[in-house]
C-alpha positions as CSV (number, residue, x, y, z in Angstrom):
1,M,-0.1,0.2,0.4
2,S,2.8,2.6,0.5
3,R,4.6,1.5,-2.6
4,F,1.0,2.5,-4.4
5,I,0.9,5.9,-2.6
6,T,4.7,6.8,-2.8
7,I,4.1,5.6,-6.5
8,L,0.9,8.3,-6.8
9,L,3.1,11.4,-5.1
10,L,6.1,10.9,-7.6
11,L,3.3,10.9,-10.0
12,I,1.7,14.1,-9.1
13,V,4.9,15.7,-8.1
14,F,6.1,15.2,-11.8
15,F,2.9,16.7,-13.2
16,F,2.9,20.1,-11.3
17,G,6.8,19.8,-12.3
18,G,5.8,19.8,-15.6
19,M,2.8,21.8,-15.8
20,S,4.8,24.6,-14.0
21,Y,7.9,24.3,-15.7
22,G,5.4,25.1,-19.2
23,S,3.4,28.0,-17.7
24,F,7.1,29.4,-17.2
25,E,8.1,28.4,-20.4
26,K,5.3,30.2,-22.5
27,D,6.4,33.2,-21.1
28,R,9.9,33.2,-21.3
29,L,9.0,32.3,-25.5
30,K,6.9,35.8,-26.2
31,E,10.0,38.2,-24.3
32,Q,11.8,37.0,-27.3
33,P,12.2,39.4,-30.1
34,A,10.9,38.0,-34.0
35,K,14.1,37.9,-36.2
36,E,13.5,38.8,-39.6
37,E,14.1,36.0,-42.4
38,Q,16.1,37.3,-45.2
39,S,14.8,36.2,-48.9
40,I,17.8,34.8,-51.3
41,E,17.3,34.7,-54.7
42,Q,18.1,31.6,-56.8
43,E,18.1,31.3,-60.4
44,S,15.4,28.1,-61.2
45,I,16.6,25.5,-63.8
46,V,14.7,24.4,-66.2
47,D,15.4,20.9,-68.0
48,T,13.4,20.7,-71.0
49,T,14.3,16.8,-70.8
50,A,12.5,15.7,-68.5
51,V,8.7,14.8,-68.8
52,I,6.4,16.1,-66.2
53,S,2.7,14.5,-66.1
54,D,-0.2,16.2,-65.3
55,T,-1.9,13.7,-63.9
56,T,-2.9,13.4,-61.1
57,P,-2.9,9.1,-59.9
58,E,-5.9,7.5,-59.5
59,L,-6.9,6.3,-55.6
60,E,-8.4,2.8,-55.6
61,E,-11.6,2.7,-53.2
62,N,-9.6,0.3,-50.7
63,D,-7.7,3.2,-50.1
64,Y,-9.7,5.3,-49.7
65,I,-11.6,3.1,-47.4
66,V,-8.2,3.4,-44.9
67,H,-7.6,6.9,-45.7
68,R,-11.3,7.4,-44.2
69,T,-10.8,4.8,-41.7
70,A,-7.4,6.3,-40.5
71,S,-9.7,10.5,-40.5
72,F,-12.1,8.3,-37.8
73,F,-9.4,7.6,-35.9
74,E,-7.5,10.0,-35.4
75,K,-10.7,12.3,-34.7
76,I,-11.3,9.4,-31.6
77,V,-8.3,10.4,-30.3
78,T,-7.5,13.9,-30.7
79,A,-11.1,14.5,-28.9
80,V,-10.4,12.2,-26.2
81,Y,-6.6,13.3,-25.6
82,E,-8.1,17.1,-25.8
83,G,-10.4,15.8,-22.6
84,I,-8.6,14.1,-20.4
85,I,-5.4,17.0,-20.5
86,T,-8.5,19.6,-20.1
87,I,-9.6,18.1,-17.2
88,L,-5.6,17.1,-15.7
89,Y,-5.3,21.4,-16.7
90,K,-8.7,21.8,-14.3
91,I,-7.0,20.2,-11.6
92,A,-3.9,21.6,-11.6
93,N,-4.8,25.3,-12.1
94,L,-7.0,24.3,-8.6
95,F,-3.9,24.6,-7.2
96,F,-2.2,26.8,-8.8
97,D,-5.0,29.5,-8.8
């Protein structure tokens, strides 16, 4: 039983330590000035021997189903993840506010 309590307390300490570190990191990045990017012009080289096709590859029906299924699972996992993070963030705010 004491092992479980010790592990639970360590997880809580690391969680709140990460939350406080993350909140300090977010503020630190705001203070840095934005660097200006310099653009360099390059000559474009055109290879006349290369043949470029304007046709797009046809997707088979099986590929389309796989992509739709992957997109569906991505939405589910993202929603569950966001829900868990929101709950943990609200719990953390109880201790810091």
